C-alpha positions as CSV (number, residue, x, y, z in Angstrom):
1,M,24.6,-38.6,-30.1
2,V,20.9,-38.2,-29.6
3,N,21.4,-38.5,-25.8
4,R,24.0,-35.7,-25.9
5,T,21.8,-33.4,-27.9
6,K,18.8,-34.0,-25.6
7,N,21.0,-33.2,-22.4
8,I,22.2,-30.0,-24.0
9,V,18.8,-28.9,-24.8
10,I,17.5,-29.8,-21.3
11,S,20.4,-27.9,-19.7
12,L,19.8,-24.8,-21.9
13,L,16.0,-24.7,-21.1
14,S,16.9,-25.2,-17.4
15,V,19.3,-22.2,-17.5
16,V,16.7,-20.1,-19.3
17,V,14.0,-21.0,-16.7
18,V,16.3,-20.1,-13.8
19,I,17.4,-16.8,-15.4
20,G,13.7,-16.0,-16.2
21,S,12.6,-16.7,-12.6
22,V,15.3,-14.5,-11.1
23,E,14.5,-11.7,-13.5
24,Y,10.7,-12.1,-12.6
25,F,11.5,-12.0,-9.0
26,K,13.7,-8.8,-9.3
27,I,10.9,-7.0,-11.2
28,W,8.2,-8.1,-8.8
29,T,10.3,-7.1,-5.8
30,K,10.9,-3.7,-7.3
31,E,7.2,-3.0,-7.9
32,N,5.9,-4.5,-4.6
33,Y,8.7,-3.4,-2.3
34,D,6.3,-1.3,-0.2
35,T,3.8,-4.1,0.0
36,M,6.4,-6.6,1.4
37,H,7.5,-4.3,4.2
38,C,4.3,-2.3,5.1
39,Y,1.0,-3.5,6.7
40,T,-2.0,-1.4,6.5
41,R,-4.7,-1.3,9.2
42,V,-8.1,0.4,9.0
43,N,-9.9,1.1,12.3
44,P,-12.8,3.3,13.3
45,V,-11.3,6.3,15.2
46,V,-13.9,5.7,18.0
47,D,-16.4,2.9,18.4
48,D,-19.6,3.6,16.4
49,S,-17.7,6.2,14.4
50,K,-18.2,6.8,10.7
51,V,-14.6,8.3,10.5
52,H,-12.0,5.7,9.9
53,K,-8.2,5.8,10.4
54,I,-5.7,4.2,8.2
55,T,-2.3,3.5,9.7
56,V,0.6,1.7,8.1
57,N,3.2,-0.2,10.2
58,G,5.9,-2.6,9.2
59,T,9.6,-3.2,9.2
60,I,12.3,-0.6,9.3
61,S,12.2,-0.4,5.5
62,C,8.6,0.9,5.7
63,D,9.6,4.5,5.2
64,V,7.4,7.6,4.7
65,K,7.3,7.1,0.9
66,A,6.2,3.6,1.3
67,Q,3.6,4.5,3.9
68,N,2.1,7.1,1.6
69,L,2.0,4.5,-1.3
70,Q,0.2,2.0,0.9
71,I,-2.4,4.6,2.1
72,N,-3.1,5.7,-1.6
73,K,-3.4,2.0,-2.6
74,K,-5.9,1.5,0.3
75,L,-8.1,4.5,-0.6
76,T,-8.1,3.5,-4.3
77,K,-9.1,0.0,-3.5
78,L,-11.9,1.3,-1.2
79,K,-13.2,3.5,-3.9
80,A,-13.1,0.7,-6.4
81,Q,-15.1,-1.5,-4.2
82,Q,-17.8,1.0,-3.4
83,Q,-18.2,3.2,-6.4
84,D,-21.6,4.7,-5.4
85,V,-20.3,6.3,-2.2
86,T,-18.2,9.5,-2.4
87,Y,-15.4,9.6,0.3
88,S,-13.5,12.4,1.8
89,Y,-10.0,11.9,3.2
90,C,-7.0,13.6,4.6
91,V,-3.4,12.5,5.1
92,N,-1.5,13.8,8.2
93,D,2.2,13.6,7.7
94,D,4.0,14.2,10.9
95,S,7.6,14.9,9.6
96,S,8.8,16.0,12.9
97,A,8.1,12.6,14.6
98,E,11.2,10.7,15.9
99,K,10.0,7.2,14.9
100,V,9.0,6.2,11.4
101,I,6.1,4.2,12.6
102,D,2.7,6.1,12.4
103,K,4.5,9.0,10.8
104,V,1.8,9.1,8.1
105,V,-1.8,8.6,9.2
106,A,-4.9,9.0,7.0
107,Y,-8.5,9.5,8.0
108,Y,-11.5,9.0,5.8
109,A,-15.3,9.2,5.9
110,D,-18.1,9.2,3.5
111,Q,-19.3,12.6,2.4
112,D,-22.1,12.8,4.9
113,N,-19.7,12.6,7.8
114,E,-17.2,15.2,6.5
115,L,-17.7,17.4,9.5
116,G,-16.6,14.7,11.8
117,L,-13.6,14.1,9.7
118,S,-12.4,17.8,10.0
119,E,-11.6,17.4,13.6
120,Y,-8.9,14.8,12.9
121,C,-7.3,16.5,9.9
122,T,-4.4,19.0,10.2
123,G,-4.3,19.5,6.4
124,S,-6.9,19.9,3.7
125,I,-9.8,17.5,3.2
126,V,-9.8,16.0,-0.3
127,Q,-12.7,14.2,-2.1
128,L,-11.9,10.7,-3.4
129,L,-13.5,10.8,-6.9
């Protein structure tokens, strides 16, 4: 009788662990969908330039919404790492582009190099506070 009860308890705990793992994976995937499919790259626009370009590439599931999310995450992380520097940035959204790749491109620079930033931006320049 003790063996039977022990087996039932182990079986129930195993089922609970498996269901919990599946639910955790579903929630994690929903929250990090853009991170799994999109890859962010940061490069200077020109060598020795203080203006940097953020591009987001990835699989076919890396749509415009996911690209915008990744750019916002990258800018937020940049500001969190260097709190004493004020950055300006702009996001160029080329909705007329045929391909999804590089449809959304962001440029950023510190506040001292905002004039250099203006030549790359088609929209408004925003300060990252």
